[in-house]
N, C-alpha and C positions, 0 to 999 in steps of 0.2 A: 514427728520426724522433720517436718518442715521448719519447726521452731529450732531443732538442733542444727540444721544446715544453716539457717539464718544466722544463728549465734556463732558458729564456726567461721562463716564468711566475714561477720563482723569483727572477730577476734583477729583473723588474718589481716584485715584492713588496718586495725589498731596497730598491729606490730609493724606493718609497713610505714604507717605515718610516724610511729615512735622511732623507727630507725632513722627516717629522714630528719626528724627533729634532733636526733642524737648526733648526726654527723657535723663536725664543725665546718661552718661555712666561711669562705673568704669575704672579708669586708668588701662592700661595694666600692668602686672607684670613687675616691674623693677629690674635689675641687682643689686647687692650691689653697693652702691655709693663710700663708703670709708671704709677701713678696720678697722677703729678705732671704729665704731659705731655698737653696738649690742643690742639685746633684750633678756631677760631671757624667755625661753620656747616658742620659736617661732614655734615649731612643733605643738603647740596647734591650731594655724591658720596660716598655712605656706603662704597662698595666701595674707593675710594682711601683714605678715612680708615681703614679697616681695614688696608689695606697699609701705611699709615704706623705703625700700632700705637698710635695716640692713645687716651687712657682718658677724655677728657672734652671737652665742646663747649658752647657758649653758643648760646641761642635767644632772640631779641628778641621781646617782646610790647609792640608800640606800641599804646598804649590807643586812639588815633585810628583805627587800623585794626581792632583786635580788636572794639570796640564802636562802629563807626562809625554803626551804625543805631540807637543807644540803649542804655540799660542792659540791656535784655532780650535784646541779640544777642551773638553770639561768633562772630567770623569771623577767627581768626588766621592768619597767612601760612604757618605751619608746622602741618601737620596732626597729628591724634593719631597716625595711622599712621607718620608720620615720626618723631615723638618715640618711639613704641613701638619702632621699628627700631632707633633709636640705643641704646636701653636693651638691646634684644636683643643687640646687637653689644658689650655690656659697657661702654658709655660712660655716664658720668655727665652729665646734662643740667643746666646752670645757666640760670636764667631772668633776663632783664633786663626790668624794668618801668619804662616811661617814656612821657611824652607825655600831652597833654590833647585830648580830642575837642571839637569845636565845641559839642556840647550841655552840656559841663561847664566850658566856658571861662569864667573870671572873671579878666580882665586878666592872662592868662598863667599863672595858678594854678588848680588844681581847685577848683571850687565847693564851699563848706563845708569847706575844709580846716582851719580853725581850730576847727571843732566837735570834740567828743570823738570818739574813734575808733569808738564803738559808736553813734553818732548816725546814723540812716538818711539824713540829708541830707549826710553827709560823702562826696562822690562818690568821692574817692580811696580812702578806706577801703573802700567797697563793691567798687571795682575790684580792689584787692589781695586782698580776701576771696574774691571770685569766681575769681581766677586761682590762688591757693594751694590753694583747695578743690577746683577742677577736676583739678589735677594732683597732689594729695596721694598720696604714695607713689610718684611717678614723677619729680617735680622737688622736691628738698629744698634746693637753694641758690638764693637769690634776691638780685639785685643791684638796688638802688634808685637808679634815675636814671642819668645819665650826664654827667660833667664839668661840674658846676654852677658851677665856678669861672671859666668863660669869661665874661668881663664886658663884651664888646662886642656890642650888639644886632645889629651888621652882619655879624658873623662868621658864617660858615656853621654853625659848631658851637655857636652860643649857644642854650642849652636852658633856662636858669633866670632869669626876671626878678625873682625875689624876693630877699629878704634871706637872710642866714645863719640868722636866727631862724626865717624861713618854711621854710627847707630842713630845719631840726631838726624842725619840726612834720610835714613829708613823711615823713622818715626814722622819726621816733617813731611816727606813725600806722601806717606799714607794719610796724614791727617789732611792736607790740602786737597788730595784727590778725592777722599771720602766726603769732605764737606761740600765739594762742588757736586758729587754725584748724589748725595743724600744729605742735604743740610740738618736734618733732624738726627743724624747718626751721633753716636757717643763713641769717642776714641779712648781706648785705655792704654796706658803704659804696659809693657811687658812685666811680668812678675820678676822681681829680683830676689835672689836667694839670700842675700845679705851675708851669709855665713862663708861664701867662697871669697867675696871681696866687700868688707863692710864699707869701703870708701866709694864703691862704684855709683851708688845712687847720687852721692854728692857730686862726684865728677861728672856724671851725666847731666845733672841739673845745672852745673856751672856753664857747661857749653850750651845748654838751652837758653839760660838768661843772658849769655854773651851775644845771642842773635838779636839784632835791634827789631827785627820783625816779629820776634816771639810774642810780646804782649797783645798785639792786634790779632793773633791767631791763637789766643788762650793757651800760649806756651806749648802748643802742639799735643795737648792731651786733656782730656775731660775727667779721667778717673785714674786712681792708683791701683794697682793690682798686687796682690800678695800670695805666696804659697808658703804656708807655715804648718809644721807637723810635729807630732809626738808630745810636745810639752805645752800645756795650757799657760804656764807662767810666761814662756817666751812669745807665745801668741799675743798675750796682752801687751807686753813691753814692746815688741817689734812693730805692732800696728801704731803705737804711739811714736816710736822712732821714725817710721815713714811719714807720718803727719809732720813731726818736727822738722824732717829733712826739707820737706817742701816749704814749710813756713820759714825755715832759716834762710831760704834763698829769695824771700820776698814774692813768692807766687801765691796768688789768691788760693783760698781753701779749695780742695778737690776731694770728693768722696772716695773712700778706700773700700775695694771689694776683696774679701778674703775668698779667692776663687778656688783654691785647694787647701783642704786640711783633712787630717785623718791619723791614726796611730795603728797601722796595720798589725794584725796578730802574727805571732811566731808559732803558736801551738795549735792552730787549726788541724784537726786529725786528717782532713782531706788534702792539706797542703802544709806539711811540716816544714819548718825553716831552720836550717842549720847555720846559714851565714847571715844572721841578722845583725842589723845596726843596734836596735834597741830591743830587748826582750819584752814582749807584750803578749798578754793573754787575751783570750776572747772577751773575758769579762772586763778587762781594763780597756779594750777598745771601746766597748759599749759605754764604760763610764766617761771615756775621753770626750765622746761626741757632745753630750750636754755641757760638760765643763768647758770645752773649747768655744762652743757657741756662746755661752753666757759671757766669758771673758772677752771675746772678740766684740760683742755688742757693747760691753762695758768700755772698751777701748776706743769705740767709735766706728767699727766696721759697718758699712751700709748694707751690704749683702755677704752671705756666706754660703759656701758650697762644699760638700764633702767629695772627695776624690776616692772612689767613684762608685757607680751604682752596682755593677756586675763585673766579675771576672770574665775574661773572654780568651779563647785560645791564642796563644802567643804572649800572654802576660808573663808567665812563669819564666820564659826565655829572657823577658826584658828586665825582670827584677825579682829578688828572692822572696819578698813578702806579698802576700795577697792583700790588695787594697779594696776589693769589692765588698759591699755591704751584702751582696748576693754572691753565692759561690758559682762555679761554672755550670752546675746543674740547676741553678736557679733557687736553691735553698736558701734560707735567710741566716746570716750569722747574727749573733745577739745584738750587734750595733744597729742593725736595720731597725729593730723594734725600739731600742732607745732613742734613735734619731726620730722615729714617728712620734713617739711620746714627747720628745722635747720640742718638736715644732709646734705641737698644740698648747704646750704649756708656757712657751716663751712668745707666742704670737701676740701681736697687737701692742707690744711694749712702746711706750711713749717716751720713756727715759730708763736708762740702765746705769746702776753704779755698783763698783766693786767695793763692798763695805768692810770686808775682812779678808785677810790674806796672811794667816799664819798657820796655826794648827788646823783651822778651819777655813775653807773656802766658802765665802758667802757674797752672793750677788744679788742685788735687789732690783726687780723690774716693776715700774709702774705702769699699770694697765688700765687706766680710767679710775673706775670706782673701786678697783681691788688692786692688790699687790702679789707678787710671786717672789719668794725668796729661793734661789737655788743654793743647795747646801751639801757639803761633802767634806770628810775628813782628808786632810793632806799628809797624815802620818799613819803608820801601821797601827797604832793604838786607837781604840774608840774615843770619840770626841763628843762635846755636846755643843749645840748652838742655841743661844737664847735670843728670841725675836720678840720685840715690843709688840703687844697685842693692840690692834685697833678694832677688834671684835671679840666676842666671848668665845667663839668657836673658829676653827679653821680646818681646811682639808689638807692632809699630808699624803702626798703622792710619791711612790717610789719610781725609779727609772723605767720601770717595766709597765707602769700604768696603774698598779694597785693602789687604792685610795682608802683612806680612813679619816675619820673625823677626830680631832683632838681638842682639848678645852684648855684655855689659858688659865694659869695660877699666878695670882697676884700681878695681873696685868702682863705676863710673859709666857710665850709659848716655848717650852723646851724640847728639843729635838735631839734624841740620841742617834749619833752617826757611827756606823761600824767603820772599823779601821780599813785602810787601803791594803791591797794586796802588796803593793810596793816592791814589785819584781825588780823595777829599775828605780835608782834614786837620782835625784838632782840637787845638789847641795844638801842641805839638812832635811830635805822634804822628799816625798815620793814624787817620781817624775809625773805619774797620773794618780789622782785621788781616788778615794773609795766610792762606793755606790752613792749615786745622787738622789737627793730628796728635793721635792718641790713643796714649799709651804704656801698655800694660797688663802688669803684672807681679805675680806672687804675692808675698805678704808672707813674711817670714822665718819659716819653720816652717809656712807655709800650703800650699795646694795647689800642686803643681808644674805648670808648663806642660804642656798636653796632657790634663790630667785635670780632671774637673768640680770646681770649688772646693766644699769642703764648708762647711757652716754659713754660707752667705751670706745667708740670709734675715734681713732686718731685723726687729725688733720691731714690732708693730702700733702705729698712732697711739693717743693717749690716748682719743679719742672718734671716732665715725664722722664727725661734723661738723668735726672738726680745730679746735675752738674753745678748747683749753686748751693750755697750754705742754707740749709732749712732752717725756717724759724725755730728758735729755741734750742738749736744744736750748738754746743759749746765747742769751740775749735781747741784741740789740744795745744798746750802751752809749752811742752817739753821741747828744747831746741838742742839737740846733741852736738858735741864738739865736732865741727867739720873736719878738723885734722886727725881726730881720734875718736870716731863714733863708737859709743858704747851702748849697751843695753841698759834701759832705764827700768828700775824696780824688778829686775829678774832675778830669779832664784839660782841662776847658773851662769858662770862666765863662759859662754859658748864661743870657743875659739878655734876649734880644730875642724877644718873642712874635710868632708868625706865625699866619696864619689855619689853621683846621682843614681837614684834607684827606682822612682815612681815611674810606672809605665805609662807613657802615652804610645798608642800603637805605632810600632816601627813602620815608617813609610816604605812602600815598595818602590824603589827607584832603580834606574839603569845602572848607576854606580853608587854603592853605598857611601855616603860622606857624612861627617858629623852633623852638618847643618840640616840634614835631611831626616835625622832621627832625634827630634827634641824630646827630652824627658824632663819632668820636674825633679827637683832636687830634695834630698832628705837633710835635715839638720844634722850637726855634728854631735859627737858623744858629749853628754852633759858632764861638766867638771863638778867637783866637790867644793863649791864656794857658797858659804852661807848667805842667804838672802835677807834682805830687810824685811820686816813684817809690819807693813803699814796697816793702820785701821782707819775707817772712814775716809778711804781714799777718794779724792774727788776725780770723777772721770766725765768725759763728755757724754751727752745723751746721743742715742742713735736717731737716724731718720725715721719717722713714724712710718709704718707700713700702710701703703694704699689699699691693701686688701687684708684687714685685720680678721682674726678669727670670728665667725658669726656669734651673735649673743646667745643663740639657742645651744652652741656648743660650749660656750663660756659657762652656762648654767649647769652643764654637766660636770664641769670641774669642781663645782662647789657642793658641799655636802647638802643632802635632801632633808637631813633631820638634825636635831641637836644632840643626838646620842654620842656620849663621849666614849671614845676608844683610843687607848693608849698604844704607843708603838710596840710596847711589850705584848699587847693583846693580839697583834696582827700575826698572821700565818707567815710562813717562809716566803721569800720573794719568788714569784713564778717567773723564771727567766724566760727569754724570748725563744730559746730553742725548744722549750717545752710546748707541747701541743696545748691548744686551748682546751680546758676541760669540756668533755661532752655534756650534754644536757641530761645527765643521769637522773636527776629528780624527775623530769618529764617522763623519761623512758620508764622509770619505776612506776610512776602512776599509772602509765598506760597499760603496763603488763598487769598491774594489780586490778586495775578496772577490767581488763579483758578477762582475767582469771575469775573475777566475781561473776562477770556476765556469763561466762561459760559454765560455772557451777550453777547458776540460776537455770540456764538452759537444760543442763543434765537433769536437775531435779525436776523440772517440768516435763521432760521426755519420760522420765521414770514414773511420775505421778500418772501421766496419760496411758503409760504401757502397762501399768500394774494389772492383775487379773481382776 
């Protein structure tokens, strides 16, 4: 009987252990993977931001909120504890300064704006000085205002009623005050929408270079900022357009940060959208993320962030589409998982090149001793990509993280790409391409698959603030016509401006005014203009990441054996919304083992109890 009791107890213990092993466990929080990749408002769900592996975030300081009670008050929406937590998690915090409170309101502009920056009656200068001083040592990057080129006072995103000369005074004041308060700070231009007024960036730069004191103050900005949505093709071309605009005015090279990008879905069952600008499915949003990241890097973007991490109450009233990678309840949209995978496979790139842009989107990343090709179809029909082999085998990864080993034939890897859903078109191609695949192979003479690649750490950037041209970084050479700027190498003639829709949290103010409720802007409807189809397009390299993916993780990206598996042999892609499969094999083994042990115990009990 004792043996029976012992066997029963052991069986119960095995069942408990097996159940624990079968339960899917959340990945432990990961350190930031690559300094390039960020998410807006990570503090809303810091644990999930850790799981993404993002390295930076943006925090908005709406003046009308922060000093609603007057210049002696300070009540930001994001607390010191939240900011300190982001920093403790390894993320760089970027501050956005915008808005005018009632007590400083002067026809939409800050009172005293035209006074010298050190005049105590310049209210904007005082606000900037207070913000930079309070967060000195914690926040070093500051974006000044948001999308001042929106010229329709009735548009939800209208934030700037002044002239370009007025805006220069705002930017100049912020730059001078910030540099006096924190000489190590990096000052960003506001994000320009381009679509509302393609001439605005040129008009603004014209008034900048007309200031004789501008050169000695770095032209009052250290970095360019962009907000680009929905279309990977225009992400690429407009980044080069912004670089070209600065170059066309004789201003030294400045890094560009793509601070906001996304393609919010219209078919999420928890947030159905009737009044959409572009019809986008959940799977298309997931595919957009790696496509936009790859082409943005190829165009020269130094940092890229997705807007935004999680939906919050109030977002639905601010715009029709949901932008969060997480829903209101914290559940993940498929794009969360595709971004998580993209960060790890795009990390550590030392040079990025858009090699093909016709039926197939093909972007190559050089990552030390190995390369990664980002591949996807740009048409509804399936396509094939052929990549020159530098090794006998490579690993092919789908955008959900599923991996398989493939073998080169006649010196070429052939990858079959499924057709795009193509819910929305842009010219002759789909606005968003199909499912993304990563082809990872070692370079000739480099690390073999299965071994950690050696020497893959890229050199550090030239300065901590990334304000100079990094060594080996090609400066874009495109110079758009200043009188009639056009998109370069774009697949759509994007000319129709539409209203602003992306939600930045609406500020709580005493009197609601447009400048107190800044929102980022969506791009206009794509037109049906056939694009050029360049191949082997030369594009600039991006700044090497100061924190590349560790070699131990790189090793996991490469195959551990030379077993050949073709794409046709793979199982159906497991999308992000599907739960990770439980450890059924382990559980079955435990139950079988427990059953055998019980049978032995029963047999022993019967033998001992027989007459």
